[in-house]
N, C-alpha and C positions, 0 to 999 in steps of 0.2 A: 503492501498500500504505500510504503515513504517513496519506492520509486514514482508510481504514480502522482504524488503530491509534487514530486521536484519538476516529473515531464509540463504539469501543469502551470508551475510557476514560471517555467520559460518560455510559455508560449505566447506570442504575441495575437492578440486577436483584433481585427479590425471591422469593423460594420460596413457593408456595402451597399444595401438597401434593405427596405420593406415594402411591403404591397400588401393591399386588399382587393382581390380579383373576382368579377364573378365571368363565370362561363359563359360565352355568348351559345358557342354550339359542341358539340359534342367532338372533340377530335384526337389521334392515336398518333403521338409522334415516336418515331420509331427509331430515331437514336439522338434524344434529347443528351446536351452536353453542355457544361458550364464550367468555368475554372474556379468556382469560387462553390464553397457548400452552401446548401439551400436548406432550410426547415421549414416546410409544407404541413398547416393545420387544417385539417377540411373542415368546414364550419357546418354546412349544409350542400345537398347533393353526393356527388359520386366521381371519386377517384382512383385508379389502380395502377400497377407499374409490376412490369418485368413481362415477359418469355409468360408466364404461368398468368397474369392479370391478377395478381394478388391485390383484394380491396382493400381499401383505408378505408374505415368505418366513421361517421362522422362523429368527431373530438378528437379522432387520434391522428399522429403525426409522421409522414415521410420524411426523412433524411436521407439526403442526395449528396456523400461527399465530391467535392470536387476532383472533375478528370474522368468521373465514370459515364459511361456511357449506358442508358438506360431508356426503357421503351415504357413510356409515360401515357395513359388515357384520362382524358377531364373530360367530366360529363358521362353520360352512359354509355355502357361500354358495348353493345348491342349493334350499333349502326354509327359509328364515328367515321370522321374524315380522315383518312391516314395521309399523312404529310411528314416531309421528314423534317430534321430540324433545321435546312436554310430557309425552306417557306413557311415555317414557324417563326423561324426570328424576324423573315422579312414582311409577314404581314400578321403581328400578332393583333394589329385592332379587329381582325376581323373574328377571331377566337375567345380574346379578353378584353373584358373592360373595366377599369380601374377607379376604385372607389375612392373619393377623396371626402366624405364624410365620416368623423371619427363614430358618429351616433351610431351609423347603420353597422358596422365590423359586428359581423358575428351572426346578421339577421338575414341577410340576402336569400336568396332559392341561389343554389348550385354557383357556391362561393366558397373562397378559401383565404387562409391570410399566411404569408411568405416571408420569412427574412434572410438574406442571403450574408454571408459573413468569409473571412480568411480566419485562419488558425495555425500559424507557423511557429515551430519549433525555432527558439533563437531566430525568427524573425527570418528565417531561411529557407526552411521546407515543409512544406504542408503535410501537418499532423494526419488529418485522417486520410489521406490520400496515401502516405508512405506505410498507413498500417494498413493498407489493402483491404479496407473494410468496404462492401456491396452496401448500396443502397437499402437501406431498413425501416420499418415501422415501430412507432415509439406506441404502446396503447397508452391508452387515457391518461394524461398526467396531468394534473390540475394545476402544479406548480408551473411546469413549462408553459402550459398553454397560457397561465395569465403574464407571464413575462413576455411571449411572442405578442399580446393584446396591449399590453403597456408599452412596447416600442413601436407598434403600429399607431397608436393613439400621440405617440410623443412626435412621430416622422411628420402628421400629421399637424399638429400644433404650430403655434408659433411661440411657445414659452422659451422663457429664460432659462439656459442651460440647457437646452434640451441634448443636445449634441453628448454631453457630460455624460447627461442617464442613458442615452443609447448606447452608449459604450459600455458603461455599467452592467446594463441589462443584456447586450450580446457576449459578453464575459460572461455572464450566468448562464445563457443559453451553452456557450462550449461546454462547462462545468456540468452542468446537467446533462447532457449527452453523453459525456464520459463515464460521468455516476451511473447514467441507465445501464449502457453496456456494461460494466462492472457490476453492478448488483443482480445484473438478470443473466450473468457469465454468457452474454454474447462475444463470438468470436474470438472464443480464446486462444486458439490455435495462432492465429493473425496476431494477438496481443502478443502473445509469449516469444513468438519469431522474430515480429519485425520493431518491438518496442525497444530492443537492448543496442541498437544502435545510435540511440538518442544519447548514450554515453562514453560512446566512443571517440575523446577529443579531437584526433586526426579527423574522422568524418565533419565533426562539425566544422572544424578550420576547412576541408572541402566546401562543404554548404555555403560558409558564407563569402567566403573567395569567388564563388560563383555567382553571389548574388552580387556583389560587388564590381563584378567584371564582366557582366553579361556581352558586352559588345568588344570584349577583347577574344585573346589568345585562350581556349580551355581546353587546350588537345591533352591528351593524356601525361605529356609531357611534363607541362605546366602543372597539372593536379598532382604529380609524383612528388615534384618539389615541395608543395603546399605540405603535402601529408608526411614528408621526406620516408617514402615507401620509392621502389624502382619502377620505372615507368613501365616493364614488361607485366608486374603486378597489381597496379593501381584497380586496373580495370576490373581484374578478380577480386581485390579485394573492396570495390565499390560495390560491388555487385554481390558479395557474398551478405555483406551488410544489409542492403537494402532490397536484393530482391530484382534491383535491373541495372543496365549497365550505364556509365557515368555518363555518355552521349546522347543517350534517349534522356535520362535525367536533366540535362543541360537544356535540350530541344524544349522540354516540357516548360522548363523557366522561363525560358527566353519569348517561348508566345505565349506563357500569360501575363508577361511584361508587355507583351504588343496588344494582347488586349485590353491592360491597362491603359495603356497609353492612348490606345483611339475610343475609350470611352470618357478621358478626362482630358486631351488634348485634341487641338487642330495641327499638328504635325501630320506632312504627306504622310501616305505610304510608303514611300521612298527612305525619309528620314526614321520611322518608325523603326523599318526593317534594318536599316544601317546600326541604331543606337542599340538593338538588341542583338547584335550579331550576325546580321546578314548583309554582305555587298552587293549580292546579286537580286534586286527586288522582285524579278519573276520568280526564282527560286522560294523568295521568302513568301510570296503569293499562294504558289502551288502548295509550301508546306502547310501555309495556313489552311488551306480550304481543307486539304487533307483529314488534319488534326480536327478542324472545328464543323467541319461541313457546311462550312459559308465562307465566301471571300472577305476578304478583310475590308472592304469598303461598303459591301453590306451591313456586315457588322456594325461599323461606324453610323449607317443609315438610320438602322432602326434603333440605336441608342439615341441618336438625335430626336429621333420623330415620337415615339414613345417609351422609351426607360424603364419598361415593366415586365 
């Protein structure tokens, strides 16, 4: 238990967004994917997920770790419109309507609340993604549900200090999700196998270096010097502890950073690609679409149009 306390203390939690959504028409997103973690609470209506269309009951929550591709159905699962992630992200306004009245939270038919956030160990590596935890259900949890509602209400308010309150409440969400996993003994094998590397100082040095040098040389030779191991061994060492090879991890971090720049700046696609380490813009665009199922330009367009 002490190990988990140390991990929680090392987490950097960042609130991304909160939305109260009304489903306008039933849809099934075959390959939903985002870089952030999201926690969805179903207020009224139907939501299901996965290949087996596991239902989310009203009052229950669906946790989707960042970086996990998943099939999600919003609305009645009998005759939903099947769309891919690109279609959904480009035309969200056809499927979702955002509620901006705090008094209606939890009362509208076919509606859910959602909070998206980052949770990074030492501000470097995504905690839930690194544990290889799949999307899962959190059965009715009144404390967690109340925290989500408080974030939704604060986000819709103009109250002084709302940003600080939301930050504190988002940290509470992360802790409650971790508690739920541990108390219900979920993903025991993943936790035992994948949480150990958070204690390896050489690996943490590599994570930190990658974060600070995304636009530079991150070859195995450079990483080997950071960790003070041989160039021939560093890839094996990294994969042995994390389950992925370092260059795959680096690409994910670069693409995650690119998404953040697309959402928060007006920099050109070329400038963003270069900033995160891609000198060839065409190659960056190909890799971006391959990872997210949507071109970088459309990612920016849908953020600017509707950001829900």
